PyMOL Python script that loads the backbone (N, CA, C, O; Angstrom):
from pymol import cmd

cmd.read_pdbstr("""\
ATOM      1  N   MET A   1       2.590  11.472 -21.489  1.00  0.00           N
ATOM      2  CA  MET A   1       1.786  12.402 -20.696  1.00  0.00           C
ATOM      3  C   MET A   1       2.699  13.539 -20.246  1.00  0.00           C
ATOM      4  O   MET A   1       3.835  13.307 -19.832  1.00  0.00           O
ATOM      5  N   ASP A   2       2.201  14.748 -20.328  1.00  0.00           N
ATOM      6  CA  ASP A   2       2.985  15.896 -19.888  1.00  0.00           C
ATOM      7  C   ASP A   2       2.352  16.520 -18.647  1.00  0.00           C
ATOM      8  O   ASP A   2       1.249  16.152 -18.245  1.00  0.00           O
ATOM      9  N   LYS A   3       3.070  17.470 -18.048  1.00  0.00           N
ATOM     10  CA  LYS A   3       2.606  18.088 -16.806  1.00  0.00           C
ATOM     11  C   LYS A   3       1.311  18.867 -17.011  1.00  0.00           C
ATOM     12  O   LYS A   3       0.465  18.903 -16.118  1.00  0.00           O
ATOM     13  N   GLN A   4       1.150  19.483 -18.167  1.00  0.00           N
ATOM     14  CA  GLN A   4      -0.071  20.247 -18.428  1.00  0.00           C
ATOM     15  C   GLN A   4      -1.287  19.324 -18.387  1.00  0.00           C
ATOM     16  O   GLN A   4      -2.320  19.677 -17.820  1.00  0.00           O
ATOM     17  N   HIS A   5      -1.161  18.147 -18.986  1.00  0.00           N
ATOM     18  CA  HIS A   5      -2.267  17.180 -18.966  1.00  0.00           C
ATOM     19  C   HIS A   5      -2.546  16.733 -17.533  1.00  0.00           C
ATOM     20  O   HIS A   5      -3.703  16.609 -17.132  1.00  0.00           O
ATOM     21  N   ALA A   6      -1.485  16.493 -16.764  1.00  0.00           N
ATOM     22  CA  ALA A   6      -1.643  16.092 -15.362  1.00  0.00           C
ATOM     23  C   ALA A   6      -2.364  17.178 -14.577  1.00  0.00           C
ATOM     24  O   ALA A   6      -3.238  16.881 -13.763  1.00  0.00           O
ATOM     25  N   HIS A   7      -2.003  18.432 -14.816  1.00  0.00           N
ATOM     26  CA  HIS A   7      -2.666  19.552 -14.128  1.00  0.00           C
ATOM     27  C   HIS A   7      -4.147  19.614 -14.501  1.00  0.00           C
ATOM     28  O   HIS A   7      -4.991  19.880 -13.645  1.00  0.00           O
ATOM     29  N   GLN A   8      -4.466  19.371 -15.770  1.00  0.00           N
ATOM     30  CA  GLN A   8      -5.865  19.382 -16.197  1.00  0.00           C
ATOM     31  C   GLN A   8      -6.656  18.298 -15.472  1.00  0.00           C
ATOM     32  O   GLN A   8      -7.785  18.525 -15.036  1.00  0.00           O
ATOM     33  N   LEU A   9      -6.059  17.132 -15.352  1.00  0.00           N
ATOM     34  CA  LEU A   9      -6.733  16.045 -14.648  1.00  0.00           C
ATOM     35  C   LEU A   9      -6.906  16.366 -13.173  1.00  0.00           C
ATOM     36  O   LEU A   9      -7.966  16.099 -12.607  1.00  0.00           O
ATOM     37  N   LEU A  10      -5.883  16.934 -12.537  1.00  0.00           N
ATOM     38  CA  LEU A  10      -5.977  17.309 -11.128  1.00  0.00           C
ATOM     39  C   LEU A  10      -7.087  18.319 -10.897  1.00  0.00           C
ATOM     40  O   LEU A  10      -7.794  18.250  -9.892  1.00  0.00           O
ATOM     41  N   ASP A  11      -7.242  19.250 -11.818  1.00  0.00           N
ATOM     42  CA  ASP A  11      -8.285  20.271 -11.686  1.00  0.00           C
ATOM     43  C   ASP A  11      -9.693  19.683 -11.708  1.00  0.00           C
ATOM     44  O   ASP A  11     -10.634  20.330 -11.246  1.00  0.00           O
ATOM     45  N   GLN A  12      -9.857  18.466 -12.236  1.00  0.00           N
ATOM     46  CA  GLN A  12     -11.169  17.832 -12.329  1.00  0.00           C
ATOM     47  C   GLN A  12     -11.540  17.039 -11.067  1.00  0.00           C
ATOM     48  O   GLN A  12     -12.682  16.601 -10.934  1.00  0.00           O
ATOM     49  N   LEU A  13     -10.605  16.851 -10.157  1.00  0.00           N
ATOM     50  CA  LEU A  13     -10.844  16.021  -8.984  1.00  0.00           C
ATOM     51  C   LEU A  13     -11.575  16.787  -7.883  1.00  0.00           C
ATOM     52  O   LEU A  13     -11.405  17.995  -7.717  1.00  0.00           O
ATOM     53  N   ASP A  14     -12.395  16.041  -7.136  1.00  0.00           N
ATOM     54  CA  ASP A  14     -12.995  16.659  -5.962  1.00  0.00           C
ATOM     55  C   ASP A  14     -11.963  16.634  -4.836  1.00  0.00           C
ATOM     56  O   ASP A  14     -10.955  15.937  -4.955  1.00  0.00           O
ATOM     57  N   PRO A  15     -12.183  17.372  -3.748  1.00  0.00           N
ATOM     58  CA  PRO A  15     -11.171  17.486  -2.691  1.00  0.00           C
ATOM     59  C   PRO A  15     -10.677  16.159  -2.121  1.00  0.00           C
ATOM     60  O   PRO A  15      -9.482  16.007  -1.868  1.00  0.00           O
ATOM     61  N   SER A  16     -11.566  15.206  -1.918  1.00  0.00           N
ATOM     62  CA  SER A  16     -11.120  13.931  -1.341  1.00  0.00           C
ATOM     63  C   SER A  16     -10.264  13.154  -2.334  1.00  0.00           C
ATOM     64  O   SER A  16      -9.296  12.503  -1.940  1.00  0.00           O
ATOM     65  N   GLN A  17     -10.610  13.218  -3.622  1.00  0.00           N
ATOM     66  CA  GLN A  17      -9.798  12.552  -4.635  1.00  0.00           C
ATOM     67  C   GLN A  17      -8.421  13.216  -4.734  1.00  0.00           C
ATOM     68  O   GLN A  17      -7.401  12.538  -4.861  1.00  0.00           O
ATOM     69  N   LEU A  18      -8.409  14.534  -4.676  1.00  0.00           N
ATOM     70  CA  LEU A  18      -7.158  15.274  -4.749  1.00  0.00           C
ATOM     71  C   LEU A  18      -6.251  14.916  -3.572  1.00  0.00           C
ATOM     72  O   LEU A  18      -5.041  14.758  -3.733  1.00  0.00           O
ATOM     73  N   GLU A  19      -6.849  14.791  -2.390  1.00  0.00           N
ATOM     74  CA  GLU A  19      -6.080  14.418  -1.203  1.00  0.00           C
ATOM     75  C   GLU A  19      -5.431  13.047  -1.396  1.00  0.00           C
ATOM     76  O   GLU A  19      -4.272  12.852  -1.031  1.00  0.00           O
ATOM     77  N   ALA A  20      -6.168  12.106  -1.962  1.00  0.00           N
ATOM     78  CA  ALA A  20      -5.625  10.766  -2.195  1.00  0.00           C
ATOM     79  C   ALA A  20      -4.470  10.806  -3.191  1.00  0.00           C
ATOM     80  O   ALA A  20      -3.466  10.119  -3.005  1.00  0.00           O
ATOM     81  N   VAL A  21      -4.608  11.598  -4.234  1.00  0.00           N
ATOM     82  CA  VAL A  21      -3.543  11.712  -5.236  1.00  0.00           C
ATOM     83  C   VAL A  21      -2.312  12.371  -4.626  1.00  0.00           C
ATOM     84  O   VAL A  21      -1.186  11.956  -4.899  1.00  0.00           O
ATOM     85  N   VAL A  22      -2.516  13.381  -3.812  1.00  0.00           N
ATOM     86  CA  VAL A  22      -1.391  14.051  -3.149  1.00  0.00           C
ATOM     87  C   VAL A  22      -0.642  13.070  -2.255  1.00  0.00           C
ATOM     88  O   VAL A  22       0.589  13.051  -2.247  1.00  0.00           O
ATOM     89  N   ARG A  23      -1.378  12.255  -1.501  1.00  0.00           N
ATOM     90  CA  ARG A  23      -0.719  11.251  -0.652  1.00  0.00           C
ATOM     91  C   ARG A  23       0.102  10.283  -1.496  1.00  0.00           C
ATOM     92  O   ARG A  23       1.231   9.942  -1.144  1.00  0.00           O
ATOM     93  N   LEU A  24      -0.477   9.841  -2.619  1.00  0.00           N
ATOM     94  CA  LEU A  24       0.240   8.935  -3.510  1.00  0.00           C
ATOM     95  C   LEU A  24       1.516   9.582  -4.037  1.00  0.00           C
ATOM     96  O   LEU A  24       2.572   8.950  -4.065  1.00  0.00           O
ATOM     97  N   LEU A  25       1.416  10.828  -4.447  1.00  0.00           N
ATOM     98  CA  LEU A  25       2.594  11.536  -4.950  1.00  0.00           C
ATOM     99  C   LEU A  25       3.654  11.706  -3.859  1.00  0.00           C
ATOM    100  O   LEU A  25       4.852  11.616  -4.131  1.00  0.00           O
ATOM    101  N   GLU A  26       3.211  11.951  -2.635  1.00  0.00           N
ATOM    102  CA  GLU A  26       4.160  12.075  -1.521  1.00  0.00           C
ATOM    103  C   GLU A  26       4.905  10.764  -1.302  1.00  0.00           C
ATOM    104  O   GLU A  26       6.111  10.759  -1.054  1.00  0.00           O
ATOM    105  N   VAL A  27       4.185   9.666  -1.394  1.00  0.00           N
ATOM    106  CA  VAL A  27       4.824   8.354  -1.231  1.00  0.00           C
ATOM    107  C   VAL A  27       5.794   8.101  -2.381  1.00  0.00           C
ATOM    108  O   VAL A  27       6.907   7.617  -2.170  1.00  0.00           O
ATOM    109  N   MET A  28       5.369   8.428  -3.589  1.00  0.00           N
ATOM    110  CA  MET A  28       6.197   8.164  -4.765  1.00  0.00           C
ATOM    111  C   MET A  28       7.461   9.017  -4.803  1.00  0.00           C
ATOM    112  O   MET A  28       8.466   8.612  -5.387  1.00  0.00           O
ATOM    113  N   THR A  29       7.415  10.190  -4.188  1.00  0.00           N
ATOM    114  CA  THR A  29       8.557  11.105  -4.268  1.00  0.00           C
ATOM    115  C   THR A  29       9.309  11.251  -2.954  1.00  0.00           C
ATOM    116  O   THR A  29      10.335  11.930  -2.900  1.00  0.00           O
ATOM    117  N   GLY A  30       8.812  10.624  -1.898  1.00  0.00           N
ATOM    118  CA  GLY A  30       9.435  10.755  -0.582  1.00  0.00           C
ATOM    119  C   GLY A  30      10.743   9.984  -0.466  1.00  0.00           C
ATOM    120  O   GLY A  30      11.129   9.253  -1.378  1.00  0.00           O
ATOM    121  N   PRO A  31      11.420  10.155   0.665  1.00  0.00           N
ATOM    122  CA  PRO A  31      12.718   9.507   0.854  1.00  0.00           C
ATOM    123  C   PRO A  31      12.634   7.985   0.816  1.00  0.00           C
ATOM    124  O   PRO A  31      13.583   7.330   0.387  1.00  0.00           O
ATOM    125  N   GLU A  32      11.521   7.415   1.255  1.00  0.00           N
ATOM    126  CA  GLU A  32      11.386   5.960   1.216  1.00  0.00           C
ATOM    127  C   GLU A  32      11.374   5.450  -0.215  1.00  0.00           C
ATOM    128  O   GLU A  32      11.872   4.357  -0.486  1.00  0.00           O
ATOM    129  N   ALA A  33      10.813   6.222  -1.128  1.00  0.00           N
ATOM    130  CA  ALA A  33      10.738   5.786  -2.524  1.00  0.00           C
ATOM    131  C   ALA A  33      12.126   5.566  -3.100  1.00  0.00           C
ATOM    132  O   ALA A  33      12.356   4.578  -3.796  1.00  0.00           O
ATOM    133  N   SER A  34      13.055   6.475  -2.820  1.00  0.00           N
ATOM    134  CA  SER A  34      14.405   6.289  -3.360  1.00  0.00           C
ATOM    135  C   SER A  34      15.109   5.116  -2.694  1.00  0.00           C
ATOM    136  O   SER A  34      15.881   4.407  -3.339  1.00  0.00           O
ATOM    137  N   ARG A  35      14.846   4.905  -1.395  1.00  0.00           N
ATOM    138  CA  ARG A  35      15.437   3.744  -0.712  1.00  0.00           C
ATOM    139  C   ARG A  35      14.909   2.450  -1.305  1.00  0.00           C
ATOM    140  O   ARG A  35      15.667   1.505  -1.525  1.00  0.00           O
ATOM    141  N   ILE A  36      13.619   2.408  -1.563  1.00  0.00           N
ATOM    142  CA  ILE A  36      13.034   1.202  -2.153  1.00  0.00           C
ATOM    143  C   ILE A  36      13.574   0.990  -3.560  1.00  0.00           C
ATOM    144  O   ILE A  36      13.921  -0.128  -3.941  1.00  0.00           O
ATOM    145  N   HIS A  37      13.640   2.065  -4.323  1.00  0.00           N
ATOM    146  CA  HIS A  37      14.137   1.971  -5.703  1.00  0.00           C
ATOM    147  C   HIS A  37      15.579   1.475  -5.743  1.00  0.00           C
ATOM    148  O   HIS A  37      15.956   0.725  -6.642  1.00  0.00           O
ATOM    149  N   ASN A  38      16.379   1.892  -4.774  1.00  0.00           N
ATOM    150  CA  ASN A  38      17.797   1.534  -4.762  1.00  0.00           C
ATOM    151  C   ASN A  38      18.101   0.289  -3.928  1.00  0.00           C
ATOM    152  O   ASN A  38      19.258  -0.116  -3.818  1.00  0.00           O
ATOM    153  N   ALA A  39      17.076  -0.313  -3.347  1.00  0.00           N
ATOM    154  CA  ALA A  39      17.294  -1.497  -2.511  1.00  0.00           C
ATOM    155  C   ALA A  39      17.732  -2.677  -3.373  1.00  0.00           C
ATOM    156  O   ALA A  39      17.318  -2.809  -4.525  1.00  0.00           O
ATOM    157  N   PRO A  40      18.567  -3.522  -2.803  1.00  0.00           N
ATOM    158  CA  PRO A  40      18.994  -4.690  -3.577  1.00  0.00           C
ATOM    159  C   PRO A  40      17.810  -5.624  -3.843  1.00  0.00           C
ATOM    160  O   PRO A  40      16.863  -5.678  -3.058  1.00  0.00           O
ATOM    161  N   ILE A  41      17.874  -6.341  -4.934  1.00  0.00           N
ATOM    162  CA  ILE A  41      16.833  -7.292  -5.292  1.00  0.00           C
ATOM    163  C   ILE A  41      16.890  -8.467  -4.323  1.00  0.00           C
ATOM    164  O   ILE A  41      17.965  -8.975  -4.004  1.00  0.00           O
ATOM    165  N   ASP A  42      15.730  -8.886  -3.866  1.00  0.00           N
ATOM    166  CA  ASP A  42      15.657 -10.042  -2.973  1.00  0.00           C
ATOM    167  C   ASP A  42      15.801 -11.289  -3.833  1.00  0.00           C
ATOM    168  O   ASP A  42      14.847 -11.728  -4.475  1.00  0.00           O
ATOM    169  N   ASP A  43      16.991 -11.850  -3.839  1.00  0.00           N
ATOM    170  CA  ASP A  43      17.234 -13.027  -4.664  1.00  0.00           C
ATOM    171  C   ASP A  43      17.355 -14.298  -3.826  1.00  0.00           C
ATOM    172  O   ASP A  43      17.860 -15.323  -4.285  1.00  0.00           O
ATOM    173  N   GLU A  44      16.877 -14.200  -2.585  1.00  0.00           N
ATOM    174  CA  GLU A  44      16.898 -15.365  -1.704  1.00  0.00           C
ATOM    175  C   GLU A  44      15.882 -16.383  -2.225  1.00  0.00           C
ATOM    176  O   GLU A  44      14.739 -16.027  -2.514  1.00  0.00           O
ATOM    177  N   PRO A  45      16.290 -17.636  -2.345  1.00  0.00           N
ATOM    178  CA  PRO A  45      15.346 -18.635  -2.871  1.00  0.00           C
ATOM    179  C   PRO A  45      14.137 -18.814  -1.958  1.00  0.00           C
ATOM    180  O   PRO A  45      14.230 -18.692  -0.737  1.00  0.00           O
ATOM    181  N   VAL A  46      13.009 -19.104  -2.583  1.00  0.00           N
ATOM    182  CA  VAL A  46      11.777 -19.354  -1.839  1.00  0.00           C
ATOM    183  C   VAL A  46      11.860 -20.772  -1.286  1.00  0.00           C
ATOM    184  O   VAL A  46      12.191 -21.714  -2.005  1.00  0.00           O
ATOM    185  N   THR A  47      11.556 -20.908  -0.004  1.00  0.00           N
ATOM    186  CA  THR A  47      11.615 -22.227   0.629  1.00  0.00           C
ATOM    187  C   THR A  47      10.335 -23.004   0.354  1.00  0.00           C
ATOM    188  O   THR A  47       9.316 -22.429  -0.028  1.00  0.00           O
ATOM    189  N   GLU A  48      10.400 -24.314   0.552  1.00  0.00           N
ATOM    190  CA  GLU A  48       9.198 -25.145   0.394  1.00  0.00           C
ATOM    191  C   GLU A  48       8.120 -24.721   1.377  1.00  0.00           C
ATOM    192  O   GLU A  48       6.934 -24.727   1.047  1.00  0.00           O
ATOM    193  N   GLU A  49       8.530 -24.354   2.580  1.00  0.00           N
ATOM    194  CA  GLU A  49       7.572 -23.903   3.590  1.00  0.00           C
ATOM    195  C   GLU A  49       6.843 -22.641   3.115  1.00  0.00           C
ATOM    196  O   GLU A  49       5.631 -22.522   3.290  1.00  0.00           O
ATOM    197  N   GLU A  50       7.573 -21.708   2.519  1.00  0.00           N
ATOM    198  CA  GLU A  50       6.951 -20.480   2.005  1.00  0.00           C
ATOM    199  C   GLU A  50       6.006 -20.794   0.853  1.00  0.00           C
ATOM    200  O   GLU A  50       4.925 -20.212   0.763  1.00  0.00           O
ATOM    201  N   GLU A  51       6.404 -21.707  -0.027  1.00  0.00           N
ATOM    202  CA  GLU A  51       5.536 -22.092  -1.137  1.00  0.00           C
ATOM    203  C   GLU A  51       4.242 -22.730  -0.630  1.00  0.00           C
ATOM    204  O   GLU A  51       3.167 -22.474  -1.173  1.00  0.00           O
ATOM    205  N   ARG A  52       4.347 -23.566   0.415  1.00  0.00           N
ATOM    206  CA  ARG A  52       3.151 -24.182   0.997  1.00  0.00           C
ATOM    207  C   ARG A  52       2.255 -23.116   1.624  1.00  0.00           C
ATOM    208  O   ARG A  52       1.032 -23.176   1.499  1.00  0.00           O
ATOM    209  N   ALA A  53       2.862 -22.147   2.295  1.00  0.00           N
ATOM    210  CA  ALA A  53       2.080 -21.089   2.934  1.00  0.00           C
ATOM    211  C   ALA A  53       1.336 -20.254   1.890  1.00  0.00           C
ATOM    212  O   ALA A  53       0.175 -19.898   2.093  1.00  0.00           O
ATOM    213  N   VAL A  54       1.991 -19.946   0.787  1.00  0.00           N
ATOM    214  CA  VAL A  54       1.343 -19.174  -0.286  1.00  0.00           C
ATOM    215  C   VAL A  54       0.195 -19.984  -0.892  1.00  0.00           C
ATOM    216  O   VAL A  54      -0.888 -19.447  -1.126  1.00  0.00           O
ATOM    217  N   ALA A  55       0.428 -21.260  -1.142  1.00  0.00           N
ATOM    218  CA  ALA A  55      -0.623 -22.113  -1.709  1.00  0.00           C
ATOM    219  C   ALA A  55      -1.810 -22.202  -0.763  1.00  0.00           C
ATOM    220  O   ALA A  55      -2.957 -22.137  -1.204  1.00  0.00           O
ATOM    221  N   ALA A  56      -1.549 -22.350   0.532  1.00  0.00           N
ATOM    222  CA  ALA A  56      -2.632 -22.418   1.519  1.00  0.00           C
ATOM    223  C   ALA A  56      -3.412 -21.111   1.551  1.00  0.00           C
ATOM    224  O   ALA A  56      -4.638 -21.122   1.666  1.00  0.00           O
ATOM    225  N   SER A  57      -2.717 -19.999   1.451  1.00  0.00           N
ATOM    226  CA  SER A  57      -3.377 -18.691   1.448  1.00  0.00           C
ATOM    227  C   SER A  57      -4.283 -18.543   0.225  1.00  0.00           C
ATOM    228  O   SER A  57      -5.426 -18.101   0.340  1.00  0.00           O
ATOM    229  N   LYS A  58      -3.763 -18.914  -0.942  1.00  0.00           N
ATOM    230  CA  LYS A  58      -4.569 -18.819  -2.162  1.00  0.00           C
ATOM    231  C   LYS A  58      -5.807 -19.699  -2.064  1.00  0.00           C
ATOM    232  O   LYS A  58      -6.893 -19.292  -2.478  1.00  0.00           O
ATOM    233  N   GLU A  59      -5.650 -20.896  -1.522  1.00  0.00           N
ATOM    234  CA  GLU A  59      -6.785 -21.803  -1.358  1.00  0.00           C
ATOM    235  C   GLU A  59      -7.817 -21.206  -0.403  1.00  0.00           C
ATOM    236  O   GLU A  59      -9.018 -21.278  -0.663  1.00  0.00           O
ATOM    237  N   TRP A  60      -7.357 -20.619   0.695  1.00  0.00           N
ATOM    238  CA  TRP A  60      -8.257 -20.012   1.666  1.00  0.00           C
ATOM    239  C   TRP A  60      -9.088 -18.912   1.010  1.00  0.00           C
ATOM    240  O   TRP A  60     -10.294 -18.817   1.240  1.00  0.00           O
ATOM    241  N   PHE A  61      -8.433 -18.077   0.187  1.00  0.00           N
ATOM    242  CA  PHE A  61      -9.141 -16.958  -0.434  1.00  0.00           C
ATOM    243  C   PHE A  61     -10.125 -17.413  -1.510  1.00  0.00           C
ATOM    244  O   PHE A  61     -10.990 -16.635  -1.911  1.00  0.00           O
ATOM    245  N   LYS A  62     -10.015 -18.651  -1.984  1.00  0.00           N
ATOM    246  CA  LYS A  62     -11.005 -19.162  -2.936  1.00  0.00           C
ATOM    247  C   LYS A  62     -12.362 -19.335  -2.266  1.00  0.00           C
ATOM    248  O   LYS A  62     -13.400 -19.241  -2.921  1.00  0.00           O
ATOM    249  N   ASN A  63     -12.350 -19.590  -0.949  1.00  0.00           N
ATOM    250  CA  ASN A  63     -13.583 -19.894  -0.226  1.00  0.00           C
ATOM    251  C   ASN A  63     -13.956 -18.876   0.841  1.00  0.00           C
ATOM    252  O   ASN A  63     -14.982 -19.032   1.504  1.00  0.00           O
ATOM    253  N   ASN A  64     -13.151 -17.842   1.022  1.00  0.00           N
ATOM    254  CA  ASN A  64     -13.385 -16.860   2.078  1.00  0.00           C
ATOM    255  C   ASN A  64     -13.140 -15.460   1.546  1.00  0.00           C
ATOM    256  O   ASN A  64     -12.350 -15.256   0.624  1.00  0.00           O
ATOM    257  N   ARG A  65     -13.826 -14.509   2.139  1.00  0.00           N
ATOM    258  CA  ARG A  65     -13.574 -13.115   1.759  1.00  0.00           C
ATOM    259  C   ARG A  65     -12.454 -12.568   2.646  1.00  0.00           C
ATOM    260  O   ARG A  65     -12.258 -13.027   3.772  1.00  0.00           O
ATOM    261  N   GLY A  66     -11.742 -11.608   2.135  1.00  0.00           N
ATOM    262  CA  GLY A  66     -10.704 -10.964   2.927  1.00  0.00           C
ATOM    263  C   GLY A  66     -11.315 -10.137   4.051  1.00  0.00           C
ATOM    264  O   GLY A  66     -12.515  -9.865   4.057  1.00  0.00           O
ATOM    265  N   ILE A  67     -10.483  -9.746   4.988  1.00  0.00           N
ATOM    266  CA  ILE A  67     -10.953  -8.936   6.105  1.00  0.00           C
ATOM    267  C   ILE A  67     -10.558  -7.483   5.828  1.00  0.00           C
ATOM    268  O   ILE A  67      -9.370  -7.188   5.692  1.00  0.00           O
ATOM    269  N   PRO A  68     -11.527  -6.574   5.741  1.00  0.00           N
ATOM    270  CA  PRO A  68     -11.197  -5.174   5.472  1.00  0.00           C
ATOM    271  C   PRO A  68     -10.266  -4.603   6.550  1.00  0.00           C
ATOM    272  O   PRO A  68     -10.389  -4.931   7.730  1.00  0.00           O
ATOM    273  N   MET A  69      -9.353  -3.762   6.129  1.00  0.00           N
ATOM    274  CA  MET A  69      -8.378  -3.167   7.035  1.00  0.00           C
ATOM    275  C   MET A  69      -9.058  -2.440   8.193  1.00  0.00           C
ATOM    276  O   MET A  69      -8.542  -2.434   9.311  1.00  0.00           O
ATOM    277  N   GLU A  70     -10.209  -1.831   7.932  1.00  0.00           N
ATOM    278  CA  GLU A  70     -10.932  -1.129   8.984  1.00  0.00           C
ATOM    279  C   GLU A  70     -11.326  -2.083  10.116  1.00  0.00           C
ATOM    280  O   GLU A  70     -11.268  -1.719  11.291  1.00  0.00           O
ATOM    281  N   GLU A  71     -11.728  -3.309   9.752  1.00  0.00           N
ATOM    282  CA  GLU A  71     -12.092  -4.298  10.767  1.00  0.00           C
ATOM    283  C   GLU A  71     -10.882  -4.744  11.574  1.00  0.00           C
ATOM    284  O   GLU A  71     -10.960  -4.895  12.793  1.00  0.00           O
ATOM    285  N   VAL A  72      -9.767  -4.954  10.892  1.00  0.00           N
ATOM    286  CA  VAL A  72      -8.540  -5.360  11.579  1.00  0.00           C
ATOM    287  C   VAL A  72      -8.117  -4.274  12.565  1.00  0.00           C
ATOM    288  O   VAL A  72      -7.786  -4.561  13.716  1.00  0.00           O
ATOM    289  N   ALA A  73      -8.132  -3.022  12.101  1.00  0.00           N
ATOM    290  CA  ALA A  73      -7.742  -1.910  12.968  1.00  0.00           C
ATOM    291  C   ALA A  73      -8.668  -1.825  14.180  1.00  0.00           C
ATOM    292  O   ALA A  73      -8.199  -1.638  15.303  1.00  0.00           O
ATOM    293  N   ALA A  74      -9.982  -1.961  13.963  1.00  0.00           N
ATOM    294  CA  ALA A  74     -10.942  -1.886  15.070  1.00  0.00           C
ATOM    295  C   ALA A  74     -10.698  -3.007  16.079  1.00  0.00           C
ATOM    296  O   ALA A  74     -10.778  -2.781  17.286  1.00  0.00           O
ATOM    297  N   GLU A  75     -10.399  -4.215  15.591  1.00  0.00           N
ATOM    298  CA  GLU A  75     -10.126  -5.328  16.503  1.00  0.00           C
ATOM    299  C   GLU A  75      -8.881  -5.065  17.347  1.00  0.00           C
ATOM    300  O   GLU A  75      -8.778  -5.547  18.475  1.00  0.00           O
ATOM    301  N   LEU A  76      -7.941  -4.302  16.801  1.00  0.00           N
ATOM    302  CA  LEU A  76      -6.719  -3.955  17.525  1.00  0.00           C
ATOM    303  C   LEU A  76      -6.890  -2.693  18.369  1.00  0.00           C
ATOM    304  O   LEU A  76      -5.959  -2.267  19.052  1.00  0.00           O
ATOM    305  N   GLY A  77      -8.092  -2.094  18.317  1.00  0.00           N
ATOM    306  CA  GLY A  77      -8.356  -0.888  19.089  1.00  0.00           C
ATOM    307  C   GLY A  77      -7.742   0.356  18.483  1.00  0.00           C
ATOM    308  O   GLY A  77      -7.454   1.320  19.192  1.00  0.00           O
ATOM    309  N   LEU A  78      -7.538   0.340  17.162  1.00  0.00           N
ATOM    310  CA  LEU A  78      -6.923   1.480  16.484  1.00  0.00           C
ATOM    311  C   LEU A  78      -7.932   2.167  15.574  1.00  0.00           C
ATOM    312  O   LEU A  78      -8.835   1.531  15.032  1.00  0.00           O
ATOM    313  N   ALA A  79      -7.763   3.466  15.419  1.00  0.00           N
ATOM    314  CA  ALA A  79      -8.537   4.218  14.435  1.00  0.00           C
ATOM    315  C   ALA A  79      -7.755   4.202  13.120  1.00  0.00           C
ATOM    316  O   ALA A  79      -6.526   4.129  13.132  1.00  0.00           O
ATOM    317  N   MET A  80      -8.453   4.268  12.001  1.00  0.00           N
ATOM    318  CA  MET A  80      -7.773   4.249  10.705  1.00  0.00           C
ATOM    319  C   MET A  80      -6.803   5.417  10.575  1.00  0.00           C
ATOM    320  O   MET A  80      -5.791   5.298   9.884  1.00  0.00           O
ATOM    321  N   GLU A  81      -7.088   6.539  11.222  1.00  0.00           N
ATOM    322  CA  GLU A  81      -6.163   7.675  11.177  1.00  0.00           C
ATOM    323  C   GLU A  81      -4.822   7.298  11.800  1.00  0.00           C
ATOM    324  O   GLU A  81      -3.768   7.741  11.345  1.00  0.00           O
ATOM    325  N   GLN A  82      -4.875   6.474  12.847  1.00  0.00           N
ATOM    326  CA  GLN A  82      -3.629   6.019  13.476  1.00  0.00           C
ATOM    327  C   GLN A  82      -2.860   5.100  12.528  1.00  0.00           C
ATOM    328  O   GLN A  82      -1.636   5.183  12.429  1.00  0.00           O
ATOM    329  N   VAL A  83      -3.577   4.235  11.840  1.00  0.00           N
ATOM    330  CA  VAL A  83      -2.941   3.320  10.903  1.00  0.00           C
ATOM    331  C   VAL A  83      -2.337   4.090   9.744  1.00  0.00           C
ATOM    332  O   VAL A  83      -1.192   3.849   9.362  1.00  0.00           O
ATOM    333  N   ARG A  84      -3.105   5.016   9.184  1.00  0.00           N
ATOM    334  CA  ARG A  84      -2.620   5.795   8.044  1.00  0.00           C
ATOM    335  C   ARG A  84      -1.439   6.689   8.423  1.00  0.00           C
ATOM    336  O   ARG A  84      -0.554   6.936   7.604  1.00  0.00           O
ATOM    337  N   GLY A  85      -1.431   7.168   9.660  1.00  0.00           N
ATOM    338  CA  GLY A  85      -0.371   8.073  10.095  1.00  0.00           C
ATOM    339  C   GLY A  85       0.882   7.381  10.586  1.00  0.00           C
ATOM    340  O   GLY A  85       1.875   8.043  10.889  1.00  0.00           O
ATOM    341  N   HIS A  86       0.855   6.040  10.673  1.00  0.00           N
ATOM    342  CA  HIS A  86       2.007   5.297  11.183  1.00  0.00           C
ATOM    343  C   HIS A  86       3.151   5.380  10.181  1.00  0.00           C
ATOM    344  O   HIS A  86       2.968   5.099   8.996  1.00  0.00           O
ATOM    345  N   LYS A  87       4.315   5.760  10.651  1.00  0.00           N
ATOM    346  CA  LYS A  87       5.479   5.932   9.779  1.00  0.00           C
ATOM    347  C   LYS A  87       6.345   4.681   9.694  1.00  0.00           C
ATOM    348  O   LYS A  87       7.289   4.644   8.905  1.00  0.00           O
ATOM    349  N   GLY A  88       6.051   3.678  10.472  1.00  0.00           N
ATOM    350  CA  GLY A  88       6.855   2.445  10.434  1.00  0.00           C
ATOM    351  C   GLY A  88       8.026   2.519  11.362  1.00  0.00           C
ATOM    352  O   GLY A  88       8.214   3.519  12.054  1.00  0.00           O
ATOM    353  N   PRO A  89       8.833   1.458  11.388  1.00  0.00           N
ATOM    354  CA  PRO A  89       9.979   1.424  12.300  1.00  0.00           C
ATOM    355  C   PRO A  89      11.022   2.459  11.929  1.00  0.00           C
ATOM    356  O   PRO A  89      11.176   2.839  10.769  1.00  0.00           O
ATOM    357  N   GLY A  90      11.722   2.895  12.940  1.00  0.00           N
ATOM    358  CA  GLY A  90      12.855   3.771  12.651  1.00  0.00           C
ATOM    359  C   GLY A  90      12.606   5.149  13.063  1.00  0.00           C
ATOM    360  O   GLY A  90      13.467   6.011  12.887  1.00  0.00           O
TER     361      GLY A  90
END
""", "prot")
cmd.dss("prot")
cmd.show_as("cartoon", "prot")
cmd.util.cbc("prot")
cmd.orient("prot")
């Protein structure tokens, strides 16, 4: 894929779609992206407790639906704009 093709695709997007793509590109090219790319590989062994927790989670999701992020934010008294705008620790 070349830049010209990417530009053609961008030109076909409506404003809300374009905004989402711009946010994605900002994340992919921002300073955090290089830190993540250069971060050491997590080679710490998985514990039995972690394996049990993952198995329990998978089992739970077989019988339950996930909770949408909007609901979680509302329960915490947050607006999605606050969640989306959060930059994380540091």
